[in-house]
C-alpha positions in Angstrom: -0.1 -0.1 0.0 0.5 3.3 -0.2 1.8 5.4 3.0 3.5 8.9 3.5 6.5 7.9 5.2 9.6 9.8 7.7 13.0 9.5 5.9 15.0 11.9 8.0 15.0 15.4 9.4 12.5 17.0 7.0 12.6 14.6 4.4 9.3 12.8 3.9 8.4 10.4 0.9 5.3 8.4 -0.1 6.7 5.1 -0.5 5.3 1.2 -1.0 5.0 -0.3 2.9 3.2 -3.8 3.6 0.0 -3.5 4.4 -1.3 -4.1 7.9 -2.9 -7.6 8.8 -4.1 -8.5 12.2 -2.0 -9.1 14.8 -3.9 -9.5 18.0 -7.3 -10.9 18.2 -8.4 -7.4 19.3 -7.3 -5.6 16.5 -9.2 -4.4 13.2 -8.1 -3.1 9.6 -9.4 0.1 8.6 -9.4 1.9 5.4 -8.4 4.8 6.0 -11.1 8.0 4.1 -9.3 11.3 5.3 -5.9 11.6 7.1 -5.0 15.2 8.2 -1.5 17.0 9.3 -1.2 18.2 12.9 1.4 20.6 14.5 3.0 17.7 17.0 3.9 15.7 13.4 6.2 19.0 12.6 8.1 18.1 15.8 8.9 15.2 14.5 9.7 16.0 10.9 12.2 18.6 12.4 14.4 16.1 14.3 12.9 17.3 18.0 11.8 14.0 18.8 14.5 11.9 18.6 13.4 8.0 18.7 11.8 7.9 14.5 13.6 5.7 12.0 13.2 6.6 8.7 10.8 4.6 6.8 8.6 5.0 9.8 4.5 5.9 8.7 3.6 8.9 10.3 0.0 10.9 10.9 -2.6 10.2 13.6 -5.5 11.6 13.0 -7.6 10.1 10.8 -10.7 8.1 10.3 -12.3 5.3 7.7 -13.9 2.1 7.0 -13.3 -0.8 8.8 -12.3 -3.9 6.6 -11.5 -6.5 8.9 -12.1 -7.1 12.8 -10.5 -9.8 15.0 -12.1 -12.5 16.2 -12.6 -10.8 19.8 -13.9 -7.1 18.7 -17.5 -7.1 19.6 -18.7 -3.5 19.1 -17.4 -3.2 15.4 -18.0 -4.7 12.0 -16.8 -4.6 8.4 -18.2 -1.4 6.8 -18.4 0.4 9.9 -17.1 4.1 9.8 -15.6 5.3 12.1 -13.3 7.6 13.8 -10.2 6.6 15.6 -8.4 8.5 18.7 -4.7 9.1 18.1 -4.0 7.7 21.6 -3.9 4.1 21.8 -5.9 3.1 25.3 -6.3 -0.6 26.2 -10.3 0.7 27.9 -9.5 -1.6 31.4 -5.9 -0.8 33.3 -6.6 1.4 36.0 -5.5 4.5 34.1 -8.3 3.9 31.8 -11.2 3.0 34.2 -10.2 6.6 35.7 -11.1 7.8 32.1 -6.9 8.8 32.0 -6.4 7.1 28.6 -3.2 9.2 27.7 -1.7 7.3 30.5 -3.1 3.6 29.6 -0.2 0.7 31.1 -1.2 -1.2 27.7 -1.0 0.6 24.7 2.8 1.4 24.8 4.5 -1.8 23.3 7.8 0.2 24.3 7.8 1.9 27.3 11.5 1.4 27.8 12.2 4.5 26.5 9.9 6.6 28.1 10.2 5.3 31.6 14.0 6.3 31.3 13.2 9.8 30.5 10.0 10.4 32.6 9.8 8.0 35.3 7.2 6.3 33.6 5.6 4.8 30.1 2.3 6.7 28.6 0.0 5.5 26.3 1.1 4.6 22.4 -0.3 7.2 19.9 -0.4 6.2 16.1 2.9 7.7 14.3 4.3 8.9 16.7 7.8 7.5 17.1 9.5 4.5 18.8 8.9 5.8 22.2 5.2 5.9 21.7 4.8 2.1 20.8 5.8 2.7 17.0 3.1 2.1 15.5 2.3 2.7 11.8 0.9 6.4 11.5 -2.5 7.0 9.3 -1.4 8.7 6.3 -1.3 5.4 4.5 -4.3 3.4 2.4 -4.8 1.1 5.7 -4.2 0.9 9.1 -4.0 -1.8 11.8 -6.0 -0.9 15.0 -5.3 -2.0 18.4 -8.0 -2.3 20.8 -10.3 -1.3 17.8 -13.5 -1.6 20.6 -11.8 1.1 22.6 -10.0 3.4 20.5 -12.3 3.3 17.3 -16.2 5.1 17.0 -19.0 5.2 15.3 -20.1 8.5 13.3 -23.5 8.9 12.8 -25.0 9.5 9.7 -25.6 13.7 10.5 -22.1 13.4 10.4 -20.2 13.8 7.2 -16.3 12.5 7.3 -14.5 16.1 7.1 -16.0 17.1 10.0 -15.4 13.7 11.9 -11.8 13.4 11.0 -11.4 16.1 13.9 -13.0 14.3 16.3 -9.8 12.1 16.1 -7.0 14.5 18.0 -8.1 18.0 17.5 -11.2 18.5 19.0 -10.9 16.3 22.0 -7.2 17.6 22.5 -8.6 21.3 22.9 -12.0 20.0 24.7 -9.2 18.3 27.6 -8.0 22.1 27.8 -11.1 23.2 28.7 -12.2 20.8 30.7 -9.1 20.2 33.1 -8.1 23.6 32.9 -11.4 24.2 35.0 -13.0 26.4 32.5 -16.1 27.6 34.3 -19.3 29.9 33.4 -18.4 33.6 33.5 -14.7 32.8 33.3 -11.8 34.6 31.5 -10.2 32.1 29.4 -6.7 33.2 27.1 -5.7 30.3 24.4 -2.2 30.9 23.3 -2.1 29.6 19.5 -4.7 29.1 16.8 -4.3 26.3 15.2 -6.5 23.6 14.9 -5.9 22.2 18.7 -6.0 26.3 19.6 -9.2 26.7 18.2 -11.3 23.7 19.3 -9.8 24.7 22.8 -11.5 28.3 22.7 -14.5 27.2 21.2 -14.8 24.0 24.3 -14.7 27.5 26.3 -17.5 29.2 25.0 -19.4 26.1 24.8 -18.2 25.0 28.7 -19.6 28.9 29.6 -16.7 31.3 29.7 -17.8 34.9 29.5 -15.0 36.0 27.5 -12.2 33.8 25.3 -9.3 35.3 24.2 -7.3 33.6 21.8 -3.2 34.7 20.5 -1.4 34.2 17.4 0.3 36.1 14.9 -0.6 35.0 11.7 -3.2 37.2 10.0 -5.3 34.4 8.2 -5.6 31.6 11.4 -6.3 35.2 13.4 -9.6 36.0 10.5 -10.5 31.9 10.8 -10.6 31.8 14.5 -12.8 35.2 14.6 -15.1 34.1 11.8 -15.1 30.5 12.8 -15.0 29.7 16.7 -16.8 33.7 17.3 -14.1 34.4 20.0 -12.0 37.4 20.7 -8.3 37.5 19.2 -4.9 39.5 19.7 -1.6 39.4 17.5 1.1 38.7 20.0 3.7 41.1 17.4 1.1 43.7 17.8 0.3 43.9 21.1 1.3 43.9 24.7 -0.5 40.7 25.5 -0.2 40.4 28.9 -1.5 43.6 29.2 -4.5 43.2 26.6 -5.4 40.2 28.8 -5.8 42.0 31.9 -7.5 45.0 30.4 -10.0 42.4 28.9 -10.3 40.7 32.3 -10.6 43.2 35.3 -7.0 43.8 36.0 -6.7 40.4 37.2 -5.7 38.5 34.5 -7.3 35.1 32.7 -9.1 32.9 35.1 -7.7 30.1 32.8 -4.6 30.0 30.4 -4.6 27.1 27.7 -1.0 26.5 26.1 -1.5 25.0 22.7 1.5 26.1 20.9 4.5 22.8 22.0 8.1 22.9 21.6 8.9 24.9 18.8 7.2 28.2 20.1 7.7 31.5 18.2 8.5 34.8 20.1 9.0 38.5 19.1 12.6 39.7 19.2 16.6 38.4 19.8 14.9 36.3 22.6 14.0 33.7 19.9 17.1 33.1 18.1 18.6 32.9 21.6 16.6 29.6 21.9 16.2 28.1 18.6 20.8 27.8 19.1 19.7 26.6 22.8 17.8 24.0 21.1 19.6 23.4 18.3 22.6 22.7 20.5 20.4 20.6 22.5 21.3 23.2 25.7 17.3 22.4 26.1 14.8 20.4 23.7 12.1 22.5 23.8 11.5 26.2 23.8 8.4 26.8 26.4 7.7 30.8 25.3 3.9 30.3 25.6 4.1 28.1 28.5 5.7 30.9 29.9 3.4 33.4 29.0 0.9 31.8 29.9 2.1 31.0 33.4 3.2 35.0 33.9 -0.2 36.6 32.3 -2.6 33.9 34.3 -4.4 35.6 37.3 -3.8 34.8 41.0 -5.3 31.5 41.6 -5.2 30.8 37.9 -5.0 27.7 35.6 -3.2 26.9 33.1 -3.4 24.1 30.6 -0.3 23.4 29.1 -1.7 21.1 25.0 1.6 21.4 22.9 3.6 18.2 23.1 6.8 18.8 25.0 9.3 16.5 25.1 12.2 16.9 28.1 13.5 20.0 29.3 12.8 23.4 29.2 15.1 26.5 30.2 13.8 29.8 32.2 11.1 28.0 34.0 9.1 30.5 36.2 8.2 27.8 38.7 8.5 30.9 41.1 5.2 32.1 39.4 3.4 28.6 39.9 4.0 28.6 43.4 3.3 32.2 44.9 0.7 32.6 42.4 -1.1 29.6 43.6 -1.3 28.2 40.0 -2.7 24.7 39.1 -0.7 23.4 36.3 -2.0 20.4 34.3 -1.0 19.2 31.0 -1.5 15.8 29.3 -1.4 14.1 26.0 -5.6 13.7 25.4 -7.8 11.0 27.2 -9.5 11.3 23.8 -11.6 8.2 24.2 -13.2 10.1 26.9 -14.3 12.7 24.7 -15.2 11.5 21.4 -18.7 10.3 21.8 -19.7 13.7 23.3 -18.0 15.4 20.9 -19.5 13.2 17.9 -23.1 14.1 19.5 -22.3 18.1 19.3 -21.0 18.0 16.2 -24.1 16.0 15.0 -26.4 18.8 16.7 -24.4 21.3 14.7 -22.7 22.6 18.1 -18.8 22.5 17.1 -18.0 22.8 13.8 -14.4 21.3 12.7 -14.9 21.2 8.6 -13.2 24.7 8.0 -9.6 23.4 9.3 -9.5 21.3 6.4 -8.5 24.2 4.5 -6.1 22.4 1.7 -7.3 18.4 0.8 -5.5 16.8 -1.5 -4.5 13.0 -2.7 -2.1 11.6 0.2 0.5 11.3 -3.1 1.2 15.0 -2.3 2.1 14.8 1.4 5.2 15.9 1.9 3.9 19.2 -0.4 0.8 19.3 2.1 3.8 19.0 4.8 5.5 21.7 3.1 2.1 23.8 3.1 1.3 23.1 6.7 4.7 23.9 8.6 5.9 26.8 6.3 2.6 28.4 6.5 1.5 28.9 3.2 -1.5 30.1 1.3 -3.3 30.1 4.4 -2.6 26.0 5.6 -4.0 25.5 8.6 -4.7 21.6 7.5 -3.7 19.2 5.4 -5.9 16.6 4.5 -4.7 13.4 2.6 -7.0 11.2 0.5 -5.5 7.9 0.0 -8.1 6.7 -2.4 -8.0 9.6 -4.5 
């Protein structure tokens, strides 16, 4: 079958790879209908996730049709149209029973790497390096689904494929940030990043009752889309003092909840950005945490900061003193998508949550390298490239 594979730093290619097959009794095989790029993919492509191997199939946000099921699969049949959570979880370990699916004990078949890095291992993730299990990704014609009953969800007839696609990762990730960030009716919420996840976090905060939601970015086309499609306020951090503006819009206190949806390659105006880039290239730090720092410093006393962006290891100049002395609640996680996807699909069916606008650049899988070039380098107003393997 065809698949988009990582060949080295900033090198992608569409190649022929072996077809997936049932390996375990709880597996299914999915024919991919749509697969989206994601900002966290860029960290792998750029070489900041060190556990990639040439020939790895990338991609983790996808939906399609089940074409084969293992003998122990009970909830799905051949022909079912499903959206698949990017996080691979067993559904029965202690963490899954608590709804902490991205911390699953059984989803990551290669736990040693992350145990050495972080003390414990998280769940597996499709197409996200050998540290997260080495699973083949979704930018392919077919994908094997481990624990298919737990990670695949039927798409309601009222929900089209493009809308359902973003229930795989962007929508549940954004919703988790607002939910576990503690957004309550009447809150002022700030979201760093107007990509797919940031837009979904802003919309989630609005649906959870926030009085004001302010999304922060620097690209006009992303700010305009967020203002138009999500309906929240926006700020260009290159044109305004973000901290002062957030205080002004929150009665002088600062936002009640700050959600970071940028990750380890955060940009900042001025010479500090180049300095942090050099440190990252020299591995004096692995991640650039500017958006996290700004969220912590801008959040009101006693407020909550939730980190949605992907980080791999070590950061510099982390304002721990502000976290402690301001009495902040600091939380973070890979998405617990299995916890949210059924509810999100229901909201999509009711028209409460719109996502199809994120798919600005649909294209055949054969154009995968071009799709990532558009996405990574912010060309042609690209918010998300979406691949059609059968096109």
